[in-house]
N, C-alpha and C positions, 0 to 999 in steps of 0.2 A: 588529758591531752586526746585529739584525736586527728592524725592525719590522714586522709579519704584520696585513693588515688586512682583517676577516672583510664582503666585501662582501654576502654571502647574511644574512652579523646585521644589516646594514643595513638592507636589502631589509626585512627581518623588523620591525625593530623598527618601520621607517617605516607597514606593514602595519597590527600593532599600533596606535601612534597615530592611523591614520586610521580604524579600526575604534570608537577611544574617539569620536570626530567623527562619526558617518554620515552628515549632513545638511550635512557642510562639505566642499568641494575641499581635498587635503591636498597644501601646497606642499613645500618644501625648503628648509631653509637649508644653504648650501653657500661659504658667505662661509671666510676664512681660511684658502682650499686645503682646503674641506672638515673645519673644524676642526682642520686638520695632517694630513689623512689621504689628501689629493690628491683635487683636485675633476675633474681630467683622467680619474681613471677612477670617483668615485661620483657625476658628476654624470650621464655616460652610462649606468651601470648604475640609477640610478633613474629615468632617461625610457623604458628598456625595460621597467621594472617599471610606467610608465602616469603617472608624474612628468610633469607640463605647468608648472608653476610654481617658480622658481627664486627664492632670495634672495644678493644678495651686499652686500657693504658698498662697495667702490670701483666704479667705472667699469671701470677695467683689469683686475680680476676676472671682472667683465663679458665684456671682447674677449676674455680666456683662454681662455675656454669657450663663447661663441658660436659658433665654427667649428664646434666637437665636439657641437654638438645641433642638429636638425633643426629647419625653422625655425619649427613650431608651440609649439618651448617659448620659453616667456617671461621670460626674465631681469632679476630686478627690482633697482634700484640704490639700496640704501638711504641714501647720502648725497644723494641726488638730482640735480640739475644742477646741477655746478661749472663756475665760467667755465673754456671754452675745452674742456673734457672734449667728447671724440667717443661720443660715444653713439647709434651707428648699431648697431639692431639690438635695442638694450636698451630697456629700461622704467623711468625715473627715478620715486624714491617723491618727490615734490615737499615739503619741509618748513618754507617760507617764502615770504609774498605773494613776494618779492624772485626766488625761483627759479620760482614759478609764470609770472610775467609775464617771465624769460629765456626759461622754455622753449617758452613762446606764441609769444614773436619769432624764435626761432632753431627754433622744431621744430614751427610749424603742421602740424595734423594726426595728429603720433605718437604715439603712446600715450604716455601720463603714470599717475602713480597718488599721492594726497595722503594725507600722514599728517600726524596730528593728536596732540596734545600734551595725552593728558587726565589730567595732573597728575605723569608722573615730571620733565617739567622737563630734558629731555634734548635731543631730537629731535620736531622737527613744530610747528603750529600751533595756536597758543594760541587760545581763545576766542575773541576780539577779534578777531584775526587770522583768521580762518577765516571767520565772519561777516560780516567786510568785501569778502569774495572769491568768499564761498559762492556766489551765482549764476551768475559768472562763470564760474567754475572748475566747477559742474554743467553749464552750457550744452557748455563745451569735454569733457564727458564722459572723466572719468577710469574707468580700467581697476577701479578698488576704493579705498576710503579704509581705512585702519588706524591703529592705534596699538600701544602695545606697554605692559605690564605690569611695575612695578619692583619686588613684591614675589610673583609668581607662585607660588615656590614653599614659602611659605608660608602654605598651605589657609585660615589664619586672620585674617591679618594683613586691617586694613581695607582700606587702601588698596585692596586689588584690589577690594570693592565700590564704592568712591568711585569708583575708576577707570571700572569698568564704566558706572557710572550716566553720569558724564562721558559717556563715547563715544557712550552713546545716546543724552543730549540734544545734542551738537553732530550728530547723522548722521540724528535723528528727519528723516522726511518724505524723506532722501534715494533715491534710485534707481539706487543705484550698488552693487556689491558689499562690503561689508564685512568687515573683517579684524582682529580684539585678541590673537587669543591664538598665542604662541608652545609651546615643550613644558609647559610649566607650566601654562599655561592652557587645553590643551586637558585637563589633570590634574583643572581646577578645577570642569566639568561645563558641559553643554549650551549654559547662559546667555552663554558667552564664546566661544560658536564662532563663532557669525555664518554667514560665505559660505564662509570661507578660513580653514584654519589653517596654521600654519606651523613644525612641527617643529624643532630646530636640535638640542642638545645629546642630546638621547632618542635620535637616530637614532645616533649614535657611542656610546651604553651609557653616557651618562652619567646623573646624579640631574638634576628629582629623578623621572625615571622608573626607578622602582628593577625595574621588573621587565623591563626591556631586556638584551636579548642582550649580551652583550660581545663587544667589536668589537677591539679592539687586544691583540697580544701584542707583549712587548717582551723580548726574551733578549740579552743582552751577553756579549761572546767573555771567557774566561781568559787573560791574557796569561802572568801569572805567578803560581806558589805560592811560599811562604815559612817557615820555621818559625822563630816569634816566640817568644821563653823568655818567660816569666813574668816581669814588671815592666817589658819593653821598649814603647818607645812604636811607635805609625803613626799616620802623616799629617802634614799642616801645623799646627805650634804644640802638635805632642804632648799634642793632649786626648784621648787613649783611648793606655792602658797597658793589657797583657796580664793580665789576674787569674788565668793559667794558662799551663802550654804552648800555645801554639795555634799552627793552621796557618791563614794568611793568603790569600786569593786577592785578586790585582788583575785590576779589569776593565775594559773599554775603552770608558768611556764618564764623561761629567761634565759641569758644568754647562754647559760648552759645546753641549752636546747638549739642552738642555732639561731633565736631571737637577736639579731645583733642591737649591741648596745647602742649604736648611732643611731638607733630609734628614738632614745629619749629626747624629748622635745625636740621631734625631726616635724610634726605634724599627723605623724602613724595613727590609725585609729583603730579600735576593735569594732563589729558588726553585729548588732541584734538585730537580725534581718537587714532591712534597708537603712535603719538607724547607725548611722555612727557615733561611737564613742570615743573621746580622744584618751592615748596614753598619756598620762600625766607623770612628773616625777622620773626618777631612773628607770630603765632597763636593768634588773638585776639579776643573779645567778638562775634562781629559781622561781622567781615573781615579777610580775608587772600590774601596776597600777592603774585603772582607768576610771575615766569621770563616766558614771551611767543617771548623774542627776536628772536629763533628762526623760527617763524611760518612766512609765509606768509603771511596769515591771520589769524587773530584773530576771533575765533567763540564767541556765543553769549554765549554758556555753557562751561564750563570745569567740565570732570567727575575726582571726588574723588574716589568713589570706582566704578570698573567696571574688567573688564577679566584681565586687564592687572596689576591693582590692586586690589584684592578681599580683603575681610576684617579681615583676616591672614595675609597678607600681611603688612596691614595697623597696625594691632596691633602688630607684630613684629619692624615695625618703633618707635612704640609708648611705646616700652617696656611695652606691655599688654596683651590681651589673645581675642580672637575677639566679646566672650561672652559680653566683654565689648565696644567695637565698636560699635555694632548691637544694646543693651540696652541704650547708651548714644545718638541715634539716637533722636532729641529734636521734639518738634510740630510743628515748624514753616513750618517743610519743607510741601511741597505739594504733599500729597501720592498718587499714585496709582498704584492699581493692575491690572494686568494683565495673 
């Protein structure tokens, strides 16, 4: 199994998204191990390209990359200040009054940021909570104030304008940098950009950034090929029978490696160059069977993620989103960064 990650493409995608918000500082979201692609490689590469603001979900993710980045890199923790967390060298994004008071008691004078709930009802202080502590929080000088859009991948969704208005109302008069837009928000236009934007999935080749350069290629090794006569079954549950005399290849990955079982009988294919080879039978834990009858010669490897079948095409076939395809990629793949 081989998972190839194009760091130059990640940097190009970051530059392209930053160019969409020329008046804003462009951060980088590297949570979930840089969406499964290796934060220990991705974050230093982005830093060398000029990025100074990084976002992760959990403090332990921040601690993992803190030694890999110079002191001027700001690593922001979206879960905020959880009890007992070591936040040395990190900036918690505080989501509630309880987190704010905990942080100020335990980390007086240390950097922090604030997240407001502008309507998503997931993380952040609601308007009444923020109003109650606003003066004290602003006096402590947060690094920035942020919120998050629920429907930014749907440009015409009315929630976008409603959240923008709510965020403006809650932050009016705050002499603090503001941030609202992740990848989808950047694409909504300058009204959503404020002082800092936070590109995430778009860095890694995912929608809604349709112009993104592909970042990931996943090729799987062919373990065995076999002749299957017309009418014979392949795989668990006998869900597929050959309609003709066929050549079937078995490759060395499955749902234990993040290849979603929903890709069984979905129309997903593996590729030998530009030639499509359908997945047949069920995706199992460690193995996938592929119809290679139409190949003149079966190669050593077949590609699952490639220009002909990028992450969002695979996601569509599995009934999910590109984020899940990326973050599900398992630890058994031999990763290479180019």
